[in-house]
N, C-alpha and C positions, 0 to 999 in steps of 0.2 A: 264162117262166112267170109268169103274173099271179097276184097274191095278193089275195084278197078281204077278209081280216081287217084291218080298218082300226083302227090304234091310236087310243086316245082322245086328244082334245085336253086341254090343261091344265084348261080350265073344266069339261069332262066328268069329269075325274078328281076335281076338287073337289066336284062335284055328287054323284058316286058315294060319296065319303067321307062327305059330309053326310047322305046318304040312309040310312046304316046306323042301325038302331034297337036292335040288341042287341050285346053284346060279341062273340058268335060271328060275326056279320056283319062287324063291324069287324076281327076277327082274320083272317078269310078274305081280305077285300078288301085290307087294308093289307099283309099279309105277301106276298100275290101281287104287288101293285104295287111293293113295295119290294125284292123279291128276284129277280123274274123266274122263280121256280121253276115247274116243271110241276105241275099239280094233283095228280098221283099222288105226286110227291116230297113235296109239302106234307102230303098225307093220311097218308103213311107216315113222316113225320118223327118221330124219337125224340130225347129230350133229349141223349143221349150223342153226337149228331151236331153239337151246338152247342158251340163254343168261346167261352165268355162272355168270357174274357181277351182273345182275339184278335178278337172280334166277327165271327165267321164261322161258316158252316154247311158241313159236309162231307157230300156226298151222293153216292150212286152213281146216275147217270142212265141214259139209254138206252144200250144196248150195253155196260153194265157199266163205263162210264167214271166214274172218281172225279173229283170237282171240288169246288172251294172257292167258296162264294158269300159275298161280303161282306154284313155285317148292318148296315143303317142304324140310327140311334137309334130310329126309329119301329118298325122290325121288331123290334128288341131289346125295346122296351117291350111290344109285344103278346106276343112269345114268352116273356118273363119272366113276365108275368101268367098266360099259358097254363100254363106248366110249374110255377109256384109253387102252383097249385091241386091239387097232388098227382098230376098226370099225368106219366107217363114217355113216353107216346105222344101225338102230336097228336090232339086229341079229335074231329076232324071227318073223315068219310069223303069220298071223291071226289064221290059224287053229292050229298052235302049241300053241299059247297063250291060245286059247279056250280049248285045250286038257289039258294043265297044270292046268288051273283053275278048271276044272272038276275033274281031278285026285287028286289034292291037297284037294279039298272040300270033296271028298270021303274019303281020308285018314284022314281028320279032323273029319269025321263022322257028317258032317252037313246034317241035314235031308231035308231041303228045297232045291229047285233047285238053283244052283249057276252057274253063267255065268259071262263073262266080263261085261255084261250090268247090272247085279245085283251089281257088284262092283262099277259101275258108280252111281247107285242109292244109294249105301251105302255111297260113297263119299259125295253125295248131302245132304243126311240126316245128316251126321256127321258135315258137314260144317255149316249147319243151327243150329244144336244142340250146336255148339261151339260159336254161336252168329253171324255167318256170315249173310250178307245181301242178301235177295232173288234176288234183281236186279243184284248184283255182281255175284251171283251164275248163273243167267241166262246167263251172259256174259262168265263166265268160261266154262259153258257147251255148249255154242254156240247156244242157242235157240233163234229163231227170235221172238217167242211169249212167254210171261210170262205164258200163259196157258199150254204150253208144260212143263215148269219148274214145274208148279203145279202138274202135273201128277207124277213127281218123289217124291213128298212130302207125299206119303201115309205113314204117321207115323205109326210105329208099336204100338201095344197096350202098351207095356212097356214104350215107350217114351212119349206117351200121359199121362200116369199116372205120370211119373217123371216131365213133364212140368207143370202139374196141381199143383203138390205139391210145 
C-alpha cells in the first residue's frame, strides 16, 4: 500500500511555524506538530484531559481506545495559554484547524499538500528520527496494529540518506 501523505522536512516545519500570524494559528500548528493528535481529538480536547503534573494528555481515540500522549514543553506552553483564557474546551473546531493549517502552509510557500494529518505524519517521523521507539509511537498515535504505524513511516528521501550516513 503506497501512502501519498508526505511528512514535512525540518526546514518546512520551521517555515510553517514562522508563517503563523495569530495565536490561534500557532496553537493549532504547534500542538498538532508536538503531539501527533488527530484533528478531531484536538478540536474536542477538554482541560480535564490534561495532566499538568505528569505533562500528558489522555484522550479517547478511534475505536474508543484510551491513550496517553506525552506533552512537550512547547505543547504545554500553548495549551496553558489556551486554557488560562477561561476555556474549559479547546477553542477551535475541526474545520477551523484544517483551514488554519492550509492557510499557514500556503503562506509558508510549502509546495506539497499540508493538512492536520500530514502534521501527524510529521510528528511520527520526527519522533522516530529522535530515537523514539516504534511500539511507543504506536501507543501515542493510538494504532491497534503496528502495520498502521508502519504506513506513517514512509521516510522521505533526505531522511533515508541521513540515516544511512
